[in-house]
C-alpha positions as CSV (number, residue, x, y, z in Angstrom):
1,M,0.0,0.0,0.0
2,S,1.3,3.4,-0.9
3,L,0.1,6.9,-1.6
4,Q,3.4,8.0,-3.2
5,G,2.7,10.7,-5.8
6,K,-1.0,10.9,-5.0
7,T,-2.6,14.3,-4.5
8,L,-4.9,14.8,-1.6
9,F,-7.2,17.9,-1.3
10,V,-8.0,18.1,2.4
11,T,-10.3,20.7,3.9
12,G,-9.7,21.8,7.5
13,A,-6.2,20.3,7.4
14,S,-4.4,22.9,9.5
15,R,-5.0,20.8,12.7
16,G,-6.8,17.8,14.2
17,I,-8.0,14.9,12.2
18,G,-7.5,16.6,8.9
19,L,-3.8,17.2,9.6
20,A,-3.4,13.7,10.9
21,I,-4.8,12.2,7.7
22,A,-2.5,14.5,5.7
23,L,0.6,13.5,7.7
24,R,-0.1,9.8,7.3
25,A,-0.3,10.2,3.5
26,A,2.8,12.5,3.5
27,R,4.9,9.6,5.0
28,D,4.4,7.9,1.6
29,G,5.5,11.0,-0.3
30,A,2.0,12.2,-1.2
31,N,1.1,15.7,-2.3
32,I,-1.1,17.5,0.2
33,V,-3.3,20.5,-0.5
34,I,-4.0,22.1,2.9
35,A,-7.4,23.8,2.2
36,A,-8.3,25.7,5.4
37,K,-9.1,29.2,6.7
38,T,-6.4,29.5,9.3
39,A,-3.6,31.7,7.9
40,Q,-2.8,33.4,11.2
41,A,-2.5,31.7,14.6
42,H,-5.6,31.5,16.7
43,P,-5.2,32.6,20.3
44,K,-6.6,29.3,21.6
45,L,-6.2,26.8,18.7
46,P,-2.9,25.5,17.5
47,G,-1.8,25.4,13.9
48,T,-2.1,27.3,10.6
49,I,-2.0,26.2,7.0
50,Y,1.7,27.2,7.0
51,T,2.7,25.2,10.2
52,A,0.8,22.3,8.8
53,A,2.7,22.6,5.5
54,K,6.0,22.4,7.4
55,E,4.9,19.3,9.3
56,I,3.8,17.7,6.0
57,E,7.1,18.4,4.3
58,A,9.1,17.2,7.3
59,A,7.1,13.9,7.1
60,G,8.1,13.4,3.5
61,G,5.3,15.0,1.5
62,Q,4.8,18.0,-0.8
63,A,2.5,20.7,0.6
64,L,0.4,23.4,-1.0
65,P,-1.1,25.6,1.7
66,L,-4.2,27.5,0.5
67,V,-6.5,29.8,2.3
68,V,-9.9,28.3,1.5
69,D,-13.4,29.1,2.8
70,V,-15.6,26.1,1.8
71,R,-18.6,28.4,1.8
72,D,-17.2,30.5,-1.1
73,E,-17.8,28.8,-4.5
74,A,-15.2,30.9,-6.4
75,N,-12.6,30.4,-3.7
76,V,-13.1,26.6,-3.7
77,Q,-12.9,26.5,-7.5
78,E,-9.8,28.6,-7.6
79,A,-8.1,26.4,-5.0
80,V,-9.0,23.1,-6.7
81,D,-7.8,24.4,-10.1
82,K,-4.6,25.7,-8.5
83,A,-4.0,22.3,-6.8
84,A,-4.6,20.3,-10.0
85,A,-2.3,22.7,-11.9
86,Q,0.5,22.3,-9.4
87,F,0.4,18.6,-8.9
88,G,-1.0,17.4,-12.2
89,G,-4.5,16.4,-10.9
90,I,-6.4,15.4,-7.8
91,D,-6.7,11.8,-6.6
92,I,-8.3,12.1,-3.2
93,C,-10.7,14.6,-1.7
94,V,-11.2,14.7,2.1
95,N,-14.2,16.6,3.4
96,N,-13.0,17.3,7.0
97,A,-14.0,20.9,7.6
98,S,-16.9,21.1,10.0
99,A,-18.7,23.4,12.5
100,I,-20.4,22.3,15.6
101,S,-23.0,23.7,18.1
102,L,-24.8,21.2,20.3
103,T,-27.8,23.4,21.0
104,G,-31.5,22.8,21.1
105,T,-33.9,24.4,18.7
106,L,-34.7,27.5,20.8
107,S,-31.1,28.0,21.7
108,T,-29.8,27.8,18.1
109,D,-29.6,31.3,16.5
110,M,-30.0,31.3,12.8
111,K,-26.5,32.6,12.2
112,R,-25.0,29.5,13.9
113,Y,-27.5,27.3,12.0
114,D,-26.5,28.8,8.7
115,L,-22.8,28.4,9.6
116,M,-23.1,24.7,10.3
117,H,-25.1,24.0,7.2
118,Q,-22.9,26.1,5.0
119,I,-19.7,24.5,6.2
120,N,-20.8,20.9,6.8
121,T,-23.5,20.1,4.2
122,R,-23.0,22.8,1.5
123,G,-19.2,22.9,1.9
124,T,-19.0,19.1,1.4
125,F,-21.3,19.2,-1.6
126,L,-19.4,22.1,-3.2
127,T,-15.9,20.7,-2.5
128,S,-16.8,17.3,-3.8
129,K,-18.6,18.7,-6.9
130,T,-15.6,20.9,-7.7
131,C,-13.1,18.0,-7.4
132,I,-15.1,15.4,-9.3
133,P,-14.0,16.5,-12.8
134,Y,-10.3,16.0,-11.8
135,L,-11.1,12.8,-9.8
136,K,-12.6,11.2,-12.8
137,K,-9.2,11.3,-14.5
138,S,-7.5,9.6,-11.5
139,A,-6.6,5.9,-11.6
140,N,-8.0,5.3,-8.1
141,P,-10.2,8.3,-7.0
142,H,-11.6,8.5,-3.5
143,V,-13.8,11.1,-1.7
144,L,-14.0,10.7,2.0
145,M,-16.5,12.5,4.3
146,L,-15.7,12.8,8.0
147,S,-19.4,12.1,8.8
148,P,-21.6,9.6,10.6
149,P,-23.7,6.7,9.6
150,L,-27.3,7.6,8.7
151,D,-28.9,6.3,11.9
152,M,-32.3,7.8,12.1
153,S,-32.7,7.3,15.8
154,P,-34.5,10.2,17.6
155,R,-31.8,10.1,20.2
156,W,-29.4,11.8,17.8
157,F,-31.9,14.6,16.9
158,G,-33.7,15.5,20.1
159,S,-30.9,17.4,21.8
160,H,-29.2,19.1,18.8
161,V,-31.3,18.8,15.7
162,A,-29.6,21.6,13.8
163,Y,-26.1,20.0,14.2
164,T,-27.4,16.6,13.4
165,M,-29.0,17.8,10.2
166,A,-25.8,19.4,9.1
167,K,-23.7,16.4,9.7
168,F,-26.2,14.0,8.2
169,G,-26.2,16.2,5.1
170,M,-22.6,15.3,4.6
171,S,-23.5,11.6,4.9
172,M,-26.3,12.1,2.4
173,C,-23.7,13.3,-0.1
174,V,-22.0,9.9,0.4
175,L,-25.3,8.1,-0.2
176,G,-26.2,10.0,-3.3
177,M,-22.8,10.6,-5.0
178,S,-21.6,7.1,-4.5
179,E,-24.5,5.9,-6.6
180,E,-24.3,8.8,-9.1
181,F,-20.6,8.3,-9.8
182,R,-20.4,4.5,-9.4
183,A,-20.0,4.0,-13.2
184,D,-17.1,6.5,-13.2
185,G,-15.2,4.6,-10.6
186,V,-15.1,7.5,-8.1
187,A,-15.5,6.2,-4.5
188,F,-17.5,8.1,-1.9
189,N,-17.3,6.8,1.7
190,A,-17.9,8.2,5.2
191,L,-15.6,7.6,8.2
192,W,-16.6,8.2,11.8
193,P,-14.9,7.6,15.1
194,R,-16.4,5.2,17.7
195,T,-15.0,7.4,20.5
196,G,-14.2,11.0,21.1
197,I,-11.0,12.1,19.3
198,A,-8.5,14.4,21.0
199,T,-9.0,17.6,19.0
200,A,-9.7,21.2,19.7
201,A,-13.4,20.5,19.2
202,I,-13.4,18.2,22.2
203,Q,-11.2,20.5,24.3
204,F,-13.0,23.8,23.7
205,A,-16.5,23.0,22.4
206,L,-17.4,19.9,24.5
207,T,-15.6,18.5,27.5
208,G,-12.6,20.6,28.3
209,E,-9.1,19.4,29.1
210,E,-10.3,16.5,31.3
211,G,-12.3,15.1,28.4
212,L,-9.2,14.6,26.3
213,R,-8.0,11.8,28.6
214,H,-11.0,9.7,27.6
215,C,-10.4,10.1,23.9
216,R,-8.3,8.3,21.2
217,T,-5.7,10.2,19.2
218,P,-6.4,11.4,15.7
219,E,-4.0,8.8,14.4
220,I,-6.8,6.1,14.5
221,M,-8.8,8.1,12.0
222,A,-5.6,8.7,9.9
223,D,-4.8,5.0,9.8
224,A,-8.4,4.2,8.8
225,A,-8.5,6.8,6.1
226,Y,-5.1,5.6,4.7
227,A,-6.5,2.1,4.4
228,I,-9.6,3.3,2.6
229,F,-7.5,5.3,0.1
230,N,-5.5,2.2,-0.8
231,K,-8.6,0.2,-1.6
232,P,-9.7,-0.1,-5.2
233,S,-12.3,2.7,-5.6
234,R,-14.7,0.5,-7.6
235,E,-14.7,-2.0,-4.8
236,L,-15.2,0.2,-1.7
237,T,-17.9,2.9,-2.2
238,G,-21.1,4.0,-0.5
239,Q,-19.9,2.7,2.9
240,F,-20.4,4.3,6.3
241,L,-17.4,3.1,8.3
242,I,-16.6,3.2,12.0
243,D,-12.8,3.6,12.6
244,D,-12.0,0.7,14.8
245,T,-14.4,-1.8,13.2
246,F,-12.9,-1.0,9.8
247,L,-9.3,-1.3,11.1
248,Y,-10.1,-4.5,12.8
249,G,-11.1,-5.9,9.4
250,E,-7.8,-4.7,8.1
251,G,-5.9,-6.7,10.7
252,V,-5.4,-4.2,13.5
253,R,-5.6,-5.8,16.9
254,D,-3.8,-3.2,19.2
255,F,-6.3,-0.4,19.8
256,D,-4.7,0.7,23.1
257,Q,-2.0,2.4,21.0
258,Y,-4.6,5.1,20.1
259,K,-5.7,5.9,23.7
260,V,-4.6,9.3,25.0
261,D,-4.5,7.9,28.5
262,P,-4.1,4.1,28.6
263,A,-5.8,3.9,32.0
264,A,-8.8,6.0,31.2
265,T,-12.2,4.7,30.0
266,L,-13.1,5.7,26.4
267,M,-15.8,8.3,25.8
268,P,-18.3,7.2,23.1
269,D,-18.9,9.6,20.2
270,F,-22.3,10.7,18.9
271,F,-24.1,8.9,16.1
272,V,-22.6,5.4,16.5
273,P,-25.6,3.0,16.0
274,E,-26.4,0.7,18.9
275,S,-26.0,-2.2,16.5
276,S,-22.4,-1.4,16.0
277,E,-20.3,-3.5,18.4
278,P,-16.7,-2.5,19.1
279,P,-13.9,-4.9,18.2
280,P,-13.1,-7.8,20.6
281,G,-11.4,-6.5,23.7
282,V,-12.4,-2.9,23.2
283,K,-14.5,-1.4,26.0
284,I,-16.3,1.9,25.6
285,G,-17.7,4.0,28.5
């Protein structure tokens, strides 16, 4: 398995899961387009597109840092065209950029509602749409959404319907586009973590510093994404994959390597269906 010479267009790649996926590919000598908004350091959040580029190049990849707002159609088109011109095409699109607000209906102002839908659902649709003409020319094209299985249980809607709708919109792109572009050989899949992942979203938006102890590292998502990208695109498409279950199927048995704190219990993530059992030996909660 190798992604050497492949070009990845990754949204939200300046930190967290997006950066981890980029770094895993960079170790093979892949070309990484860092499509994110953070050009200047945030007072609380680590990383910019330029610090990410340095990490990617240090890992062995080629980096193209681009300031991209996935809500802006012209901006996305320009970035995709520039990426394809620099690296000779696009092989993989990773829709990682996302916005979160776990608020109920009455507490969700429309500005926040619009932001989540513009970044999550619309941004995923737009970025995928813009990359597809280039992906069709690739030998093994993949589009990956960092989005959950479409589990229509009321438990996922009752507390934060606006956020759930926005994330499920990303997954509906998988469902529709995988069928629409099946004959073209372009794979569309979703990848979702069984547990919390130690990112800024967990630290600042959800549980705080203590919550990080009960998470896995972003590397579990990176390893799963890497395995997906190395599958034949005509054979793996339209799937909603849970990170550890998929990796178990790929032969991984040591999941403790991904725990932030080996002694802490793992915090379950949202949207994992009750029917999805963790791999043997893995305990959640």
